Structure formats: structure tokens, C-alpha cells
C-alpha positions in Angstrom: -29.6 50.4 -37.0 -31.7 47.7 -38.7 -34.7 48.1 -40.8 -37.0 45.1 -41.4 -40.0 44.7 -43.6 -42.9 43.0 -42.0 -46.1 42.7 -44.1 -45.2 45.8 -46.0 -44.6 47.8 -42.8 -41.1 49.0 -42.1 -40.0 49.2 -38.5 -36.9 50.9 -37.3 -35.2 48.9 -34.5 -32.0 49.2 -32.6 -31.4 52.8 -33.8 -28.4 54.3 -32.2 -30.1 57.5 -31.0 -32.4 59.9 -32.9 -30.0 60.2 -35.9 -30.9 56.7 -37.0 -34.6 57.7 -37.1 -34.0 61.1 -38.7 -31.6 59.7 -41.2 -33.8 56.8 -42.3 -37.3 58.3 -42.2 -37.0 62.1 -42.5 -34.7 61.7 -45.6 -37.5 59.7 -47.2 -40.6 61.6 -46.1 -39.3 65.1 -45.4 -39.8 67.5 -42.5 -42.9 69.2 -41.1 -45.1 70.8 -43.8 -44.7 74.5 -43.3 -48.3 75.2 -44.2 -49.1 74.2 -40.5 -46.6 76.7 -39.0 -47.0 77.9 -36.4 -49.0 75.5 -34.5 -51.0 72.4 -34.8 -51.4 69.2 -36.9 -47.9 69.3 -38.4 -47.1 66.2 -36.4 -50.3 64.4 -37.5 -49.6 65.1 -41.1 -46.0 64.0 -40.8 -47.2 60.7 -39.3 -49.6 60.3 -42.3 -46.6 60.7 -44.7 -44.5 58.3 -42.7 -47.2 55.6 -42.8 -47.8 56.3 -46.5 -44.2 55.4 -47.1 -44.7 52.0 -45.4 -43.2 52.9 -42.0 -45.0 52.1 -38.8 -45.8 54.9 -36.3 -45.8 53.6 -32.8 -47.2 55.1 -29.6 -45.0 54.5 -26.6 -47.0 55.1 -23.4 -43.9 54.8 -21.1 -42.3 57.9 -22.8 -42.8 61.2 -21.0 -42.4 64.7 -22.6 -42.9 68.0 -20.9 -44.7 70.3 -23.4 -45.3 73.9 -22.6 -48.5 74.5 -24.5 -48.4 77.5 -26.9 -45.9 79.7 -25.2 -45.5 81.8 -28.4 -49.2 82.7 -28.5 -50.3 85.7 -26.5 -53.9 84.7 -25.9 -56.2 81.6 -25.9 -58.3 82.9 -28.8 -55.3 83.1 -31.1 -54.2 79.6 -30.1 -57.8 78.2 -30.6 -58.3 79.9 -33.9 -54.9 78.6 -35.2 -55.7 75.0 -34.0 -59.0 75.1 -35.9 -57.4 76.7 -39.0 -54.8 73.9 -39.1 -57.4 71.3 -38.6 -59.3 72.5 -41.6 -56.1 72.7 -43.6 -55.3 69.1 -42.6 -58.7 67.9 -43.9 -58.4 69.7 -47.3 -57.4 66.6 -49.3 -60.4 64.6 -47.9 -62.9 67.3 -48.8 -62.7 66.3 -52.5 -64.8 63.2 -51.5 -68.4 64.3 -51.6 -69.4 61.8 -48.9 -66.6 63.0 -46.6 -67.6 66.6 -47.2 -71.3 66.0 -46.3 -70.4 64.0 -43.2 -67.8 66.6 -42.1 -70.2 69.5 -42.6 -72.9 67.7 -40.7 -70.6 66.8 -37.8 -69.3 70.3 -37.6 -72.7 71.8 -37.6 -73.8 69.5 -34.9 -70.8 70.3 -32.8 -71.3 74.0 -33.3 -75.0 73.9 -32.4 -74.8 71.6 -29.4 -71.3 71.5 -27.9 -69.1 74.4 -28.9 -68.4 77.2 -26.4 -68.8 80.8 -27.5 -65.0 81.1 -27.8 -64.9 78.0 -30.0 -67.6 79.3 -32.3 -65.6 82.5 -32.7 -62.4 80.6 -33.3 -64.0 78.3 -35.9 -65.6 81.2 -37.7 -62.2 83.0 -37.8 -60.4 79.8 -38.9 -62.9 79.3 -41.8 -62.3 83.0 -42.8 -58.5 82.5 -42.7 -58.9 79.5 -44.9 -61.1 81.3 -47.4 -58.8 84.3 -47.7 -55.7 82.1 -48.4 -57.4 79.0 -49.9 -55.4 78.7 -53.2 -52.0 79.2 -51.7 -52.8 77.0 -48.6 -54.2 74.2 -50.7 -51.2 74.1 -53.0 -48.9 74.0 -50.1 -50.9 71.3 -48.3 -51.2 69.1 -51.4 -47.6 69.8 -52.6 -48.8 70.2 -56.1 -49.0 73.0 -58.7 -52.6 72.6 -59.6 -55.7 72.4 -57.4 -58.5 70.1 -58.5 -61.6 72.3 -59.1 -63.8 69.9 -57.1 -61.6 70.4 -54.1 -61.7 74.2 -54.4 -65.5 74.1 -54.6 -65.8 71.7 -51.6 -63.4 73.7 -49.4 -65.3 76.9 -50.2 -68.6 75.3 -49.4 -67.3 74.0 -46.1 -65.7 77.2 -45.0 -68.6 79.4 -46.1 -71.0 77.0 -44.3 -69.0 77.1 -41.1 -68.9 80.9 -41.2 -72.7 81.0 -41.8 -73.4 78.6 -39.0 -71.1 80.4 -36.5 -72.6 83.7 -37.5 -76.1 82.5 -36.9 -75.2 81.1 -33.5 -73.1 84.1 -32.5 -75.5 86.8 -33.7 -79.0 85.4 -33.2 -81.7 87.4 -34.8 
């Protein structure tokens, strides 16, 4: 296995099987963040950490993987709600930026009002509720810190409450 530095990006080449990758990268960045378990976005977050440590994440279109989508979930609503919950958890660190928060809330509202199916509205409403119920513990686990910035807590609450209100108004029209 060789590791070369190229413009501050490390690329693993000539690895002798997956142990080369696991040994070099996982030792440095860790495994999947359990806050996403079970489900979605754990791979995206791991790739973010890999890139943050200077490694390059490469997509290989020739690779083929057979993935049995959500065999552990009994129904589509559970799967969809979990996917949206984990999407919101993934975005938590960015919500501390007021501009990101505004843009995200606006885009979510537009999606809910113009594109989301009834099932998706229910799932997003449930995901926002899940996030609100467990926000402090979830945020600490997502950030890997012992203290939550107050601005982040306030922003996450605004976004989750806003999503719930939008979904409710669309699901239960007056």
C-alpha cells in the first residue's frame, strides 16, 4: 500500500485488499457515526470526515453492488421517516449558519407545498418530531462534543417546528 500526497489530498493506491483502506483511513477517521443507526446518511457523513482529514473520496462507476433496500424495515413509512430524520440530523451542524437555515427552511417549505407526496409529508412531519424529542442527545452525538452551541439548538428547534407546522397545515387543511 502506498499513500501519496497530492495538493493536500491523500490518495490510497495499490492497497492489498480492503484491509489497506480500513487500516489507513478508518483508523484515522473512525467508523460510522451511530447517531444515524439504523439507516441513512451514515455513509455520507463518513465521507465528509474522510475528506476533512485530507483523503480523497472517489466514485467508481464500474463497481457494482447489489443492495437490498431496507430489509430490516417492515413498512415504507418507517423507512421514509427514518431517511428524513437522518437527513435532518446530518444537516444539524449547518443550521448554525443563519443563511443556511433560511435557505433550507425555504427550500423545504417549497418542496412540501409543491412536490412532496402525502406519505412524504407525513414522514417529514414525523422526522421533525423525532428530532425535537431527542434534540439534545442527537445533537451531541452528531457533533461529537459535550456542549451544544445555543444558536444551533435554537435554529434546529425553529426548523423542526416549522417543518411540523408546514406539514400539519398541508395534511390537515382547514
